[in-house]
N, CA, C and O atoms as a MOPAC input file, in Angstrom:
PM7 MOZYME 1SCF
protein

 N     68.15200 1    75.29400 1   119.20100 1
 C     68.50900 1    74.86600 1   120.44300 1
 C     69.37000 1    75.79400 1   121.11800 1
 O     70.16500 1    76.44000 1   120.43700 1
 N     69.31600 1    75.97700 1   122.56000 1
 C     69.77900 1    76.27700 1   122.92400 1
 C     70.65100 1    75.69900 1   124.11200 1
 O     70.34300 1    74.66200 1   124.70000 1
 N     71.69100 1    76.40800 1   124.39500 1
 C     73.02100 1    75.45100 1   124.97700 1
 C     71.89800 1    75.17800 1   127.09100 1
 O     71.99600 1    74.12000 1   127.71300 1
 N     71.61800 1    75.58300 1   127.26600 1
 C     70.62200 1    75.39700 1   128.79400 1
 C     69.50500 1    74.44100 1   128.43200 1
 O     68.87900 1    73.89900 1   129.34300 1
 N     69.16000 1    74.15500 1   126.94800 1
 C     68.48200 1    72.74600 1   127.33200 1
 C     68.81300 1    71.70900 1   127.17500 1
 O     68.01900 1    70.77200 1   127.10300 1
 N     70.07600 1    71.58800 1   127.07900 1
 C     71.03000 1    70.23500 1   126.11400 1
 C     71.00600 1    70.05800 1   127.53500 1
 O     71.05300 1    70.85900 1   128.46900 1
 N     70.89100 1    68.38600 1   127.44800 1
 C     70.61200 1    67.46200 1   128.98000 1
 C     72.21800 1    66.17200 1   128.70500 1
 O     72.55400 1    65.79700 1   127.58100 1
 N     72.77200 1    65.83500 1   129.71000 1
 C     73.08600 1    64.78500 1   129.41400 1
 C     72.48400 1    63.48400 1   129.50900 1
 O     71.64700 1    63.06300 1   130.30700 1
 N     73.10000 1    62.89400 1   128.49100 1
 C     72.73800 1    60.79400 1   127.95800 1
 C     72.38000 1    60.47500 1   129.34900 1
 O     73.01400 1    60.99200 1   130.26900 1
 N     71.49100 1    59.72900 1   129.54900 1
 C     70.85800 1    58.81400 1   130.49500 1
 C     72.32200 1    57.82800 1   130.89200 1
 O     72.93100 1    57.09300 1   130.11400 1
 N     72.66200 1    58.12400 1   132.51500 1
 C     73.67800 1    56.82000 1   133.08700 1
 C     74.91700 1    57.88900 1   132.59100 1
 O     75.91900 1    57.17600 1   132.56200 1
 N     75.23400 1    59.01900 1   132.26100 1
 C     75.78500 1    59.40100 1   131.93600 1
 C     76.53600 1    60.05600 1   133.33100 1
 O     77.76300 1    60.05900 1   133.42500 1
 N     75.83100 1    60.49800 1   134.18300 1
 C     76.26300 1    60.52700 1   135.22100 1
 C     75.62200 1    59.94900 1   136.72200 1
 O     74.44600 1    60.15100 1   137.02400 1
 N     76.70300 1    59.10900 1   137.72000 1
 C     76.63600 1    58.10400 1   138.60800 1
 C     76.22400 1    59.49700 1   139.82800 1
 O     76.75700 1    60.60600 1   139.85100 1
 N     74.67400 1    58.76600 1   141.13200 1
 C     74.50000 1    59.51200 1   141.69100 1
 C     75.61800 1    59.32700 1   143.20300 1
 O     75.91100 1    58.20000 1   143.60300 1
 N     76.18800 1    60.72000 1   143.96800 1
 C     77.11700 1    60.22900 1   144.79600 1
 C     76.83900 1    59.48400 1   145.97200 1
 O     75.67300 1    59.35500 1   146.34300 1
 N     77.90500 1    58.91500 1   146.67700 1
 C     77.53100 1    57.53000 1   147.75600 1
 C     77.06500 1    58.72000 1   148.68200 1
 O     77.35900 1    59.90600 1   148.83300 1
 N     76.08200 1    57.68900 1   149.29300 1
 C     75.57400 1    59.08500 1   150.43800 1
 C     75.97700 1    58.24300 1   152.02500 1
 O     75.21100 1    57.44600 1   152.56800 1
 N     76.85100 1    58.50100 1   152.37200 1
 C     77.65100 1    57.69700 1   153.32400 1
 C     76.89000 1    58.75600 1   155.03700 1
 O     76.60400 1    59.94400 1   155.19200 1
 N     76.82200 1    57.39400 1   156.08700 1
 C     76.97100 1    58.34900 1   157.18100 1
 C     75.46100 1    58.53200 1   157.43900 1
 O     75.07500 1    59.49500 1   158.10200 1
 N     74.55600 1    57.58500 1   156.90500 1
 C     73.09300 1    57.40000 1   156.77400 1
 C     72.89600 1    56.74800 1   157.81500 1
 O     71.79400 1    57.19800 1   158.12900 1
 N     73.21900 1    55.82200 1   158.79100 1
 C     72.96400 1    55.35400 1   159.51000 1
 C     73.22900 1    53.60700 1   159.93700 1
 O     74.42300 1    53.41600 1   159.70200 1
 N     72.81200 1    52.73300 1   160.28400 1
 C     73.87400 1    51.61800 1   159.99600 1
 C     72.92700 1    50.32500 1   159.01500 1
 O     73.25200 1    49.17500 1   158.71700 1
 N     71.64800 1    51.13100 1   158.70800 1
 C     71.01100 1    50.24600 1   157.53000 1
 C     71.17200 1    50.06100 1   156.32800 1
 O     70.84200 1    49.15900 1   155.55800 1
 N     72.11100 1    51.68800 1   156.14900 1
 C     72.70500 1    52.29000 1   154.57700 1
 C     73.62600 1    51.11000 1   154.47500 1
 O     73.57000 1    50.85900 1   153.27100 1
 N     74.39800 1    50.28300 1   154.98700 1
 C     75.56400 1    49.86000 1   155.19600 1
 C     76.82200 1    50.42300 1   154.97700 1
 O     77.86700 1    49.87300 1   154.63000 1
 N     76.48600 1    52.06800 1   155.32700 1
 C     78.13800 1    52.88600 1   155.35400 1
 C     77.62400 1    53.68700 1   156.68800 1
 O     78.00500 1    54.85700 1   156.66900 1
 N     77.17200 1    53.48300 1   157.36300 1
 C     77.13400 1    54.04100 1   158.90400 1
 C     78.16300 1    54.18900 1   159.67900 1
 O     79.31100 1    53.89600 1   159.34500 1
 N     77.77700 1    54.72900 1   160.94800 1
 C     79.17300 1    54.82300 1   162.11200 1
 C     80.11100 1    55.56700 1   161.41100 1
 O     80.14600 1    56.79200 1   161.30200 1
 N     81.04400 1    54.55300 1   160.83700 1
 C     82.55900 1    55.58000 1   160.61100 1
 C     82.66300 1    55.60200 1   158.96400 1
 O     83.73500 1    55.55400 1   158.36100 1
 N     81.15900 1    55.69700 1   158.24200 1
 C     81.07000 1    56.27000 1   157.02700 1
 C     82.19200 1    55.50600 1   156.10800 1
 O     82.65200 1    56.30400 1   155.29100 1
 N     82.83400 1    54.06200 1   155.98000 1
 C     83.81200 1    54.21600 1   154.97300 1
 C     85.65600 1    54.54400 1   155.71800 1
 O     86.72300 1    54.10900 1   155.28300 1
 N     85.46000 1    55.24500 1   156.66000 1
 C     86.92300 1    55.36500 1   156.87800 1
 C     87.79600 1    55.05800 1   157.15900 1
 O     88.91600 1    55.35300 1   156.74100 1
 N     87.19500 1    53.82200 1   158.60200 1
 C     87.83800 1    53.02500 1   158.77600 1
 C     87.84000 1    53.78400 1   160.38000 1
 O     86.99500 1    54.62400 1   160.69000 1
 N     89.03000 1    53.28500 1   161.38700 1
 C     88.63500 1    53.70600 1   163.01400 1
 C     90.09000 1    54.59400 1   163.02300 1
 O     91.13200 1    54.09300 1   162.59800 1
 N     90.03400 1    55.72400 1   163.46500 1
 C     91.12600 1    56.81200 1   164.21000 1
 C     92.01400 1    57.09100 1   162.59100 1
 O     91.43400 1    56.82800 1   161.53800 1
 N     92.85500 1    57.41400 1   162.59900 1
 C     93.69300 1    58.17300 1   162.23800 1
 C     93.40800 1    59.37900 1   161.48400 1
 O     92.34900 1    59.99700 1   161.58900 1
 N     94.67000 1    59.81000 1   160.48000 1
 C     94.97100 1    61.05700 1   159.47100 1
 C     93.45000 1    60.90700 1   158.53300 1
 O     92.83300 1    61.93800 1   158.26100 1
 N     93.07100 1    59.92000 1   158.20500 1
 C     92.21100 1    59.86300 1   156.88900 1
 C     90.79600 1    59.79600 1   157.35600 1
 O     89.88800 1    59.96000 1   156.54100 1
 N     90.43900 1    59.46200 1   159.18400 1
 C     89.24800 1    59.06800 1   159.27000 1
 C     88.98500 1    60.70600 1   159.81400 1
 O     87.84900 1    60.87100 1   160.25600 1
 N     89.78500 1    61.80200 1   159.83800 1
 C     89.42800 1    63.19600 1   160.60400 1
 C     88.85900 1    64.10800 1   159.15500 1
 O     89.10700 1    64.03000 1   157.95200 1
 N     88.00000 1    64.96000 1   159.98500 1
 C     86.93900 1    65.73100 1   158.82800 1
 C     88.44000 1    66.33600 1   158.29100 1
 O     89.36800 1    66.57500 1   159.06400 1
 N     88.49500 1    66.52500 1   156.90100 1
 C     89.30700 1    68.32200 1   156.28000 1
 C     90.53300 1    67.36300 1   156.46700 1
 O     91.52600 1    68.08800 1   156.42300 1
 N     90.81700 1    66.38800 1   156.60800 1
 C     92.23300 1    65.64900 1   156.21500 1
 C     92.85000 1    65.82100 1   155.20600 1
 O     92.19200 1    65.65600 1   154.17900 1
 N     94.24900 1    66.19100 1   155.04900 1
 C     94.24200 1    65.99400 1   153.38100 1
 C     96.29500 1    65.83300 1   153.77200 1
 O     96.86500 1    66.26900 1   154.77200 1
 N     96.85300 1    65.17100 1   152.73300 1
 C     98.01800 1    64.80700 1   153.40500 1
 C     98.75600 1    65.36900 1   151.64100 1
 O     98.54400 1    65.21800 1   150.43800 1
 N     99.67600 1    66.04900 1   152.56900 1
 C    100.43700 1    66.72100 1   151.22500 1
 C    101.45000 1    65.88300 1   150.07700 1
 O    102.24300 1    65.00100 1   150.40600 1
 N    101.31300 1    66.18900 1   149.18700 1
 C    102.17600 1    65.22200 1   148.30400 1
 C    103.36500 1    64.71900 1   148.27500 1
 O    104.48000 1    65.24000 1   148.28900 1
 N    103.06500 1    63.82500 1   148.23900 1
 C    105.11400 1    62.83600 1   148.62600 1
 C    104.94300 1    62.59300 1   150.00100 1
 O    105.94700 1    62.40300 1   150.68700 1
 N    103.36100 1    62.56100 1   150.71700 1
 C    103.62900 1    62.05100 1   152.06400 1
 C    103.41400 1    60.51200 1   152.14100 1
 O    102.56300 1    59.88300 1   151.51100 1
 N    104.75400 1    59.77400 1   153.42500 1
 C    104.78800 1    58.26400 1   153.14300 1
 C    104.34500 1    58.01500 1   154.52700 1
 O    104.80900 1    56.94600 1   154.92300 1
 N    103.67200 1    58.56400 1   155.33800 1
 C    103.50600 1    58.39300 1   156.56400 1
 C    104.11900 1    58.05500 1   157.68200 1
 O    104.04800 1    56.99000 1   158.29500 1
 N    105.09300 1    59.58900 1   158.06900 1
 C    106.44100 1    59.67600 1   158.31800 1
 C    107.41700 1    58.71100 1   157.92300 1
 O    108.25500 1    58.60400 1   158.81900 1
 N    107.65100 1    57.97600 1   156.96500 1
 C    109.08300 1    57.42500 1   156.26400 1
 C    109.45600 1    58.81600 1   155.71200 1
 O    108.92500 1    59.86900 1   155.36200 1
 N    111.07900 1    58.03400 1   155.86700 1
 C    111.50400 1    59.80600 1   154.76800 1
 C    111.40800 1    59.69200 1   153.41400 1
 O    111.95300 1    58.86900 1   152.67900 1
 N    110.29800 1    61.03800 1   153.01100 1
 C    110.40900 1    60.86400 1   151.57400 1
 C    111.47500 1    60.56800 1   150.93900 1
 O    112.65200 1    60.77100 1   151.23900 1
 N    110.77300 1    59.82400 1   149.58400 1
 C    111.29200 1    59.50000 1   148.61100 1
 C    112.34200 1    60.65800 1   147.87100 1
 O    113.41500 1    60.27000 1   147.40700 1
 N    112.04300 1    61.74300 1   147.81800 1
 C    112.43600 1    63.03300 1   147.22100 1
 C    113.55200 1    63.49300 1   148.11300 1
 O    114.58400 1    63.99900 1   147.67100 1
 N    113.19400 1    63.20900 1   149.95600 1
 C    114.54300 1    63.60500 1   150.67600 1
 C    115.90000 1    62.64400 1   150.37300 1
 O    117.06000 1    63.04800 1   150.28300 1
 N    115.44200 1    61.32100 1   150.25000 1
 C    116.42500 1    60.09100 1   150.39500 1
 C    116.78200 1    60.22300 1   149.24000 1
 O    117.64300 1    59.34500 1   149.17800 1
 N    116.73700 1    60.86600 1   147.88200 1
 C    117.50200 1    60.73400 1   146.91100 1
 C    118.60300 1    61.93800 1   146.64900 1
 O    118.07200 1    63.04200 1   146.76900 1
 N    119.74200 1    61.98300 1   146.38400 1
 C    120.94400 1    62.68600 1   146.23100 1
 C    120.46400 1    63.87100 1   145.43900 1
 O    119.65000 1    63.83100 1   144.51700 1
 N    121.22300 1    65.18300 1   146.03400 1
 C    120.76200 1    66.18900 1   145.55900 1
 C    121.87100 1    66.35200 1   143.82100 1
 O    123.03100 1    65.95700 1   143.71000 1
 N    121.22400 1    66.87800 1   142.96300 1
 C    122.47300 1    66.31000 1   141.78200 1
 C    122.19500 1    67.78500 1   140.80400 1
 O    121.03400 1    68.15900 1   140.64000 1
 N    123.24200 1    68.48800 1   140.24700 1
 C    123.30300 1    69.11900 1   139.11400 1
 C    123.23800 1    70.70700 1   140.37900 1
 O    123.08800 1    71.01300 1   141.56200 1
 N    123.47800 1    71.25300 1   139.02300 1
 C    123.12000 1    72.75000 1   139.25900 1
 C    122.78200 1    74.03200 1   138.00100 1
 O    123.41500 1    74.15800 1   136.95300 1
 N    121.75800 1    74.78800 1   138.40300 1
 C    121.38900 1    75.76500 1   137.39700 1
 C    121.12700 1    77.24700 1   137.75400 1
 O    120.32300 1    77.79500 1   138.50900 1
 N    122.44700 1    77.84800 1   136.64400 1
 C    122.63600 1    78.84500 1   136.81000 1
 C    121.64600 1    79.88300 1   137.01600 1
 O    120.90300 1    79.72400 1   136.04800 1
 N    121.20200 1    80.82000 1   137.67400 1
 C    120.77500 1    81.82700 1   138.13400 1
 C    120.85900 1    82.59300 1   136.19700 1
 O    120.11800 1    82.45600 1   135.22400 1
 N    121.63000 1    83.05500 1   136.33800 1
 C    121.75200 1    84.00800 1   134.83600 1
 C    122.05300 1    83.32400 1   133.73600 1
 O    122.63500 1    83.86100 1   132.79300 1
 N    121.49000 1    81.37300 1   133.73600 1
 C    121.81300 1    81.10900 1   132.04100 1
 C    120.79900 1    81.72400 1   130.67900 1
 O    119.61200 1    82.05100 1   130.67200 1
 N    121.94000 1    81.71100 1   129.46500 1
 C    121.26300 1    81.96200 1   128.44800 1
 C    120.76000 1    81.21800 1   127.69400 1
 O    121.54200 1    80.42300 1   127.17300 1
 N    118.81300 1    81.08700 1   127.15800 1
 C    118.37800 1    80.49100 1   126.62300 1
 C    118.44900 1    80.60900 1   125.08400 1
 O    118.13500 1    81.72300 1   124.66400 1
 N    118.77600 1    79.74800 1   124.21500 1
 C    118.90200 1    80.61300 1   123.46400 1
 C    117.88300 1    79.36800 1   122.45500 1
 O    117.93800 1    78.14100 1   122.37800 1
 N    116.61700 1    80.86200 1   121.50900 1
 C    116.49500 1    79.60400 1   120.19700 1
 C    117.22700 1    79.45400 1   119.10100 1
 O    117.75000 1    80.39800 1   118.50800 1
 N    117.31200 1    78.26300 1   118.76500 1
 C    118.00900 1    78.02400 1   117.68600 1
 C    117.54900 1    78.06400 1   116.36300 1
 O    116.51100 1    77.49600 1   116.02400 1
 N    118.41700 1    78.84500 1   115.42700 1
 C    117.90400 1    78.27800 1   113.63500 1
 C    119.87900 1    77.53300 1   113.19500 1
 O    121.04400 1    77.79800 1   113.49300 1
 N    119.13300 1    76.57300 1   112.37900 1
 C    120.50600 1    76.24200 1   111.66400 1
 C    120.45900 1    76.77000 1   110.16300 1
 O    119.38000 1    76.83100 1   109.57300 1
 N    121.77300 1    77.18800 1   109.49800 1
 C    122.04200 1    78.60600 1   108.69700 1
 C    121.46000 1    77.82500 1   107.55900 1
 O    121.28800 1    78.61900 1   106.63400 1
 N    120.92300 1    76.12200 1   107.07700 1
 C    119.98900 1    75.69600 1   106.03700 1
 C    118.95700 1    76.51400 1   106.04200 1
 O    118.43400 1    77.08500 1   105.08500 1
 N    118.55600 1    76.56200 1   107.69500 1
 C    117.03600 1    77.07100 1   107.12800 1
 C    116.72400 1    78.59400 1   106.89700 1
 O    115.58700 1    79.04800 1   106.76900 1
 N    118.14500 1    79.48200 1   106.85300 1
 C    117.63700 1    80.89300 1   106.52900 1
 C    117.70000 1    81.13800 1   104.73700 1
 O    117.64200 1    82.18500 1   104.09300 1
 N    117.87000 1    79.42900 1   104.19600 1
 C    117.98800 1    79.41400 1   102.63200 1
 C    116.19600 1    79.76200 1   102.09300 1
 O    116.07700 1    80.00400 1   100.89300 1
 N    114.84300 1    79.78000 1   102.98100 1
 C    113.47000 1    80.10300 1   102.76200 1
 C    113.42800 1    81.84100 1   102.45200 1
 O    112.29600 1    82.17700 1   102.10600 1
 N    114.36700 1    82.94100 1   102.50200 1
 C    114.13300 1    83.93800 1   102.79800 1
 C    114.88600 1    84.56800 1   101.31100 1
 O    115.82400 1    83.94500 1   100.81200 1
 N    114.47700 1    85.58400 1   100.81300 1
 C    115.14800 1    85.92400 1    99.35900 1
 C    116.43600 1    86.24900 1    99.17500 1
 O    117.12800 1    85.94500 1   100.14600 1
 N    117.06500 1    86.79800 1    98.21200 1
 C    118.54800 1    86.57200 1    97.84400 1
 C    118.72400 1    88.42700 1    98.41000 1
 O    118.07800 1    89.30900 1    97.84400 1
 N    119.54000 1    88.67900 1    99.39200 1
 C    120.15800 1    89.58300 1    99.76400 1
 C    118.77400 1    90.75300 1   100.60800 1
 O    118.56400 1    91.96500 1   100.56300 1
 N    118.12800 1    89.63300 1   101.28200 1
 C    117.14000 1    90.55100 1   102.03400 1
 C    117.86300 1    90.18500 1   103.44200 1
 O    118.60800 1    89.22900 1   103.65800 1
 N    117.47700 1    91.12500 1   104.27700 1
 C    117.64900 1    91.54700 1   105.49200 1
 C    116.69400 1    91.13700 1   106.59600 1
 O    115.67000 1    91.74500 1   106.91100 1
 N    117.43500 1    89.39300 1   107.44900 1
 C    116.90600 1    88.76500 1   107.82800 1
 C    117.07000 1    89.10300 1   109.59000 1
 O    118.19600 1    89.08000 1   110.08600 1
 N    115.70100 1    89.44400 1   110.54400 1
 C    116.31800 1    90.09800 1   111.85500 1
 C    115.12000 1    89.03700 1   112.52800 1
 O    114.50900 1    88.20200 1   111.86100 1
 N    114.91400 1    89.30200 1   114.18400 1
 C    113.86500 1    88.42000 1   114.65200 1
 C    112.56500 1    88.37500 1   113.96700 1
 O    112.14000 1    87.27600 1   113.60800 1
 N    111.84100 1    89.51200 1   113.73000 1
 C    110.40200 1    89.68200 1   112.88000 1
 C    110.44500 1    89.23200 1   112.22600 1
 O    109.38200 1    88.63200 1   112.06500 1
 N    111.60300 1    88.89100 1   111.01600 1
 C    111.22100 1    88.82100 1   109.68100 1
 C    111.52900 1    86.21500 1   110.19800 1
 O    110.97200 1    85.19400 1   109.79500 1
 N    112.34600 1    86.43600 1   110.90800 1
 C    111.92500 1    84.71900 1   111.61100 1
 C    111.40500 1    84.05700 1   111.78700 1
 O    111.21400 1    82.89900 1   111.41800 1
 N    110.68700 1    85.41100 1   113.10900 1
 C    109.10400 1    85.02100 1   113.60400 1
 C    107.89700 1    84.53500 1   112.18800 1
 O    107.22000 1    83.50900 1   112.11600 1
 N    107.98700 1    85.82400 1   111.08900 1
 C    106.98400 1    85.62800 1   110.46200 1
 C    107.37500 1    84.26200 1   109.63200 1
 O    106.61700 1    83.69400 1   108.84500 1
 N    108.86600 1    83.80200 1   110.00600 1
 C    108.96700 1    82.49000 1   108.52100 1
 C    109.06200 1    81.40600 1   109.60700 1
 O    109.66400 1    80.33300 1   109.62100 1
 N    108.42500 1    81.90500 1   110.34400 1
 C    108.07000 1    80.82200 1   111.68700 1
 C    109.25400 1    79.55400 1   112.04300 1
 O    109.14300 1    78.33000 1   112.11500 1
 N    110.33800 1    80.43200 1   112.21100 1
 C    111.77300 1    80.06000 1   112.90100 1
 C    111.57400 1    80.07500 1   113.66000 1
 O    111.72700 1    78.95100 1   114.13800 1
 N    111.25400 1    80.71100 1   114.30200 1
 C    111.24600 1    81.46600 1   116.19400 1
 C    110.55800 1    81.31200 1   116.44900 1
 O    109.83200 1    81.16300 1   115.46700 1
 N    109.67400 1    81.10200 1   117.92500 1
 C    108.24400 1    81.83600 1   118.31800 1
 C    108.19900 1    82.84400 1   119.26000 1
 O    107.15700 1    83.24100 1   119.78100 1
 N    109.75200 1    83.43700 1   119.58400 1
 C    109.51100 1    85.01400 1   120.29600 1
 C    110.10800 1    85.87300 1   119.75100 1
 O    111.03000 1    85.49200 1   119.03000 1
 N    109.95400 1    86.77300 1   119.81100 1
 C    110.84400 1    87.88700 1   119.47700 1
 C    111.98600 1    88.25200 1   120.32400 1
 O    113.20100 1    88.22200 1   120.12800 1
 N    111.14500 1    88.66000 1   121.47900 1
 C    111.83900 1    88.79400 1   122.37000 1
 C    112.79700 1    87.80900 1   123.62400 1
 O    112.98500 1    88.15200 1   124.79200 1
 N    113.27800 1    86.56700 1   122.97600 1
 C    114.07900 1    85.92800 1   123.46300 1
 C    115.38200 1    85.65000 1   122.41200 1
 O    115.17700 1    85.53500 1   121.20300 1
 N    116.78100 1    85.55100 1   123.01200 1
 C    117.53900 1    85.30000 1   122.60300 1
 C    117.86700 1    84.50300 1   121.18900 1
 O    117.40900 1    83.36800 1   121.31500 1
 N    118.24800 1    84.60200 1   120.39200 1
 C    118.03900 1    83.95800 1   118.87700 1
 C    119.86900 1    83.39800 1   118.62600 1
 O    120.69000 1    84.31100 1   118.53600 1
 N    120.31800 1    82.13200 1   118.54200 1
 C    121.79400 1    82.10300 1   117.91200 1
 C    121.54400 1    81.00200 1   116.73900 1
 O    120.90800 1    79.99000 1   116.44100 1
 N    122.44700 1    81.87700 1   116.32400 1
 C    122.31300 1    80.96400 1   114.65800 1
 C    123.60400 1    79.75200 1   114.66500 1
 O    124.65400 1    80.11900 1   115.19300 1
 N    123.57500 1    78.97300 1   114.35400 1
 C    124.43300 1    77.29000 1   114.32700 1
 C    124.15000 1    77.20700 1   112.88200 1
 O    123.19800 1    77.63200 1   112.22800 1
 N    125.70900 1    76.24900 1   112.38800 1
 C    125.90900 1    76.38700 1   111.17600 1
 C    125.93100 1    75.14800 1   110.59700 1
 O    126.75000 1    74.79500 1   109.74800 1
 N    125.03400 1    74.47500 1   111.04800 1
 C    124.24900 1    73.00800 1   110.62300 1
 C    123.69500 1    73.49800 1   108.74300 1
 O    122.87500 1    74.37800 1   108.48000 1
 N    124.30500 1    72.77500 1   107.89700 1
 C    124.04200 1    72.52500 1   106.38600 1
 C    124.63700 1    73.41100 1   105.84100 1
 O    125.81000 1    73.72200 1   106.04500 1
 N    123.58900 1    74.10000 1   104.79700 1
 C    124.38600 1    75.08500 1   103.47100 1
 C    123.57100 1    76.28300 1   103.47600 1
 O    122.41100 1    76.17600 1   103.87400 1
 N    124.04600 1    77.50400 1   103.05700 1
 C    123.52900 1    78.53600 1   102.72400 1
 C    123.78200 1    79.00400 1   101.54800 1
 O    124.88600 1    79.53300 1   101.42200 1
 N    122.93300 1    78.96600 1   100.42700 1
 C    123.04100 1    79.50300 1    99.31300 1
 C    122.61900 1    80.84200 1    98.94700 1
 O    122.43400 1    81.08700 1    97.75500 1
 N    122.46900 1    81.61000 1    99.70100 1
 C    122.15100 1    82.96400 1    99.67200 1
 C    122.86200 1    83.81400 1   100.64100 1
 O    123.37300 1    83.46500 1   101.70500 1
 N    122.80600 1    85.22200 1    99.99900 1
 C    123.61300 1    86.18300 1   100.90700 1
 C    122.60900 1    86.92800 1   101.14500 1
 O    121.63600 1    87.39500 1   100.55400 1
 N    123.17000 1    86.92600 1   102.34600 1
 C    121.76000 1    87.72300 1   103.44000 1
 C    122.20000 1    88.20100 1   104.30700 1
 O    123.18600 1    87.64600 1   104.79200 1
 N    121.71100 1    89.42300 1   104.91500 1
 C    121.59500 1    90.42300 1   105.39600 1
 C    121.37700 1    89.72500 1   107.60100 1
 O    120.22600 1    89.78900 1   108.03200 1
 N    122.39500 1    89.23500 1   108.51700 1
 C    121.35100 1    88.37400 1   109.36800 1
 C    121.55100 1    89.33100 1   110.54900 1
 O    122.62900 1    89.84300 1   110.85200 1
 N    120.34300 1    89.51600 1   111.20000 1
 C    120.50700 1    89.99100 1   112.94900 1
 C    120.46300 1    89.17300 1   113.83800 1
 O    119.26600 1    88.88900 1   113.87000 1
 N    121.28100 1    88.20700 1   115.09100 1
 C    120.50900 1    87.37600 1   115.53200 1
 C    121.66200 1    88.24300 1   117.02300 1
 O    122.37400 1    89.22600 1   116.81300 1
 N    121.54100 1    87.58500 1   118.29600 1
 C    122.06000 1    87.81500 1   119.12000 1
 C    123.27900 1    86.89400 1   119.38300 1
 O    124.28300 1    87.27400 1   119.98700 1
 N    123.11500 1    85.73400 1   118.91100 1
 C    124.64700 1    85.16300 1   118.78300 1
 C    125.30100 1    83.97900 1   117.39700 1
 O    124.44700 1    83.99200 1   116.51100 1
 N    125.81800 1    83.56700 1   117.22300 1
 C    126.38800 1    82.65800 1   116.11400 1
 C    127.76100 1    82.09300 1   116.26200 1
 O    128.71000 1    82.84700 1   116.47700 1
 N    127.90900 1    80.83200 1   116.15900 1
 C    128.62900 1    79.70000 1   115.78000 1
 C    129.79900 1    80.12200 1   115.20300 1
 O    129.57000 1    81.22800 1   114.71500 1
 N    131.17500 1    79.73100 1   114.97200 1
 C    131.96100 1    80.11800 1   114.15800 1
 C    131.68500 1    79.45100 1   112.36600 1
 O    131.67400 1    80.01700 1   111.27300 1
 N    131.51300 1    78.16200 1   112.74800 1
 C    130.86700 1    77.50300 1   111.47400 1
 C    129.93100 1    78.81000 1   110.92200 1
 O    130.54500 1    79.59100 1   110.19500 1
 N    128.59300 1    79.10600 1   111.17900 1
 C    128.08800 1    79.41200 1   110.83300 1
 C    128.37300 1    81.17200 1   110.64800 1
 O    127.50900 1    81.82800 1   110.06600 1
 N    129.45900 1    81.76700 1   111.10900 1
 C    129.77100 1    82.69800 1   110.44700 1
 C    130.32800 1    82.43200 1   109.34900 1
 O    130.18200 1    83.13500 1   108.34900 1
 N    131.05100 1    81.36400 1   109.39400 1
 C    131.75900 1    81.41800 1   107.96000 1
 C    131.28800 1    81.30100 1   106.85800 1
 O    131.66600 1    81.97900 1   105.90300 1
 N    129.97300 1    80.02400 1   106.77300 1
 C    128.95700 1    80.08600 1   106.28900 1
 C    128.58900 1    81.23600 1   105.40200 1
 O    128.48400 1    81.42200 1   104.19000 1
 N    128.45800 1    81.82700 1   106.33800 1
 C    127.11500 1    83.49000 1   105.96000 1
 C    128.64700 1    84.39100 1   105.14600 1
 O    128.75600 1    84.49200 1   103.92400 1
 N    129.28500 1    84.73600 1   105.76200 1
 C    130.54600 1    85.50700 1   105.01800 1
 C    130.90200 1    84.83500 1   103.97900 1
 O    131.03500 1    85.51500 1   102.96200 1
 N    131.26300 1    82.84500 1   103.81500 1
 C    131.75700 1    82.80700 1   102.20000 1
 C    130.61000 1    82.31100 1   101.18500 1
 O    130.89300 1    81.80200 1   100.10000 1
 N    129.01800 1    82.54400 1   101.72700 1
 C    128.10200 1    82.86000 1   100.99700 1
 C    127.81300 1    84.56600 1   100.27800 1
 O    127.02800 1    84.91500 1    99.39600 1
 N    128.94100 1    85.46700 1   101.19600 1
 C    128.55100 1    86.96400 1   100.49400 1
 C    127.89900 1    87.05000 1   101.45500 1
 O    127.96800 1    88.27800 1   101.49700 1
 N    126.97800 1    86.67600 1   102.75400 1
 C    126.27900 1    88.06800 1   103.21900 1
 C    126.77500 1    88.67500 1   105.05300 1
 O    127.91300 1    88.61300 1   105.51700 1
 N    126.03200 1    89.00000 1   105.48100 1
 C    126.69900 1    90.07900 1   106.42500 1
 C    126.18800 1    89.66000 1   107.72800 1
 O    125.05700 1    89.17600 1   107.78000 1
 N    127.15800 1    89.83700 1   109.19100 1
 C    126.40200 1    89.51000 1   110.25500 1
 C    126.44600 1    90.67200 1   111.11500 1
 O    127.30800 1    91.54900 1   111.05700 1
 N    125.32900 1    90.62300 1   112.03400 1
 C    125.22200 1    91.57900 1   112.87600 1
 C    124.63100 1    91.43800 1   114.10100 1
 O    123.50600 1    90.95000 1   113.99900 1
 N    125.02700 1    91.72400 1   115.40800 1
 C    124.82300 1    90.98300 1   116.83000 1
 C    123.84700 1    92.23900 1   116.64800 1
 O    124.10000 1    93.36600 1   116.22100 1
 N    122.05700 1    91.40500 1   117.33900 1
 C    121.69200 1    92.32100 1   117.39600 1
 C    121.71000 1    92.97600 1   119.16400 1
 O    122.00500 1    92.37500 1   120.19700 1
 N    121.32600 1    94.24000 1   118.98800 1
 C    121.85200 1    95.04800 1   120.52900 1
 C    120.29700 1    94.23600 1   121.60700 1
 O    119.41800 1    93.55600 1   121.07900 1
 N    120.34700 1    94.51700 1   122.87800 1
 C    119.79800 1    93.93100 1   123.77400 1
 C    118.69100 1    94.78600 1   124.35700 1
 O    118.00800 1    94.36000 1   125.28800 1

């Protein structure tokens, strides 16, 4: 069997409505478009959110908030998730990606202090919380800030 031999099952597609084919068809003259107005014209489309000349909802609502252009977005890892690595191993972004703790190696990584670390590890990340630093050093590990 080849893909070009495959056919749709009977009744899978419906024939299009043939409009504008005379008065006897039931869809003659205005072809179901009504009289005049934007939707009666050929090629007429209205933009998303158009409300017929009324002030659109998106413009009626107040502006809220602010997004900083240089905002840093971190991939977050908790200290307890680092227990998956072997004792005294060096943990960097590449190792975190292989362990499926982060999705991208080119994005920033921040280590947070939730949970307990039971091994001494040498960790390289872009940022650490105070509690994460304390837990890593208390477990006998080392902290390194990754170079940008």
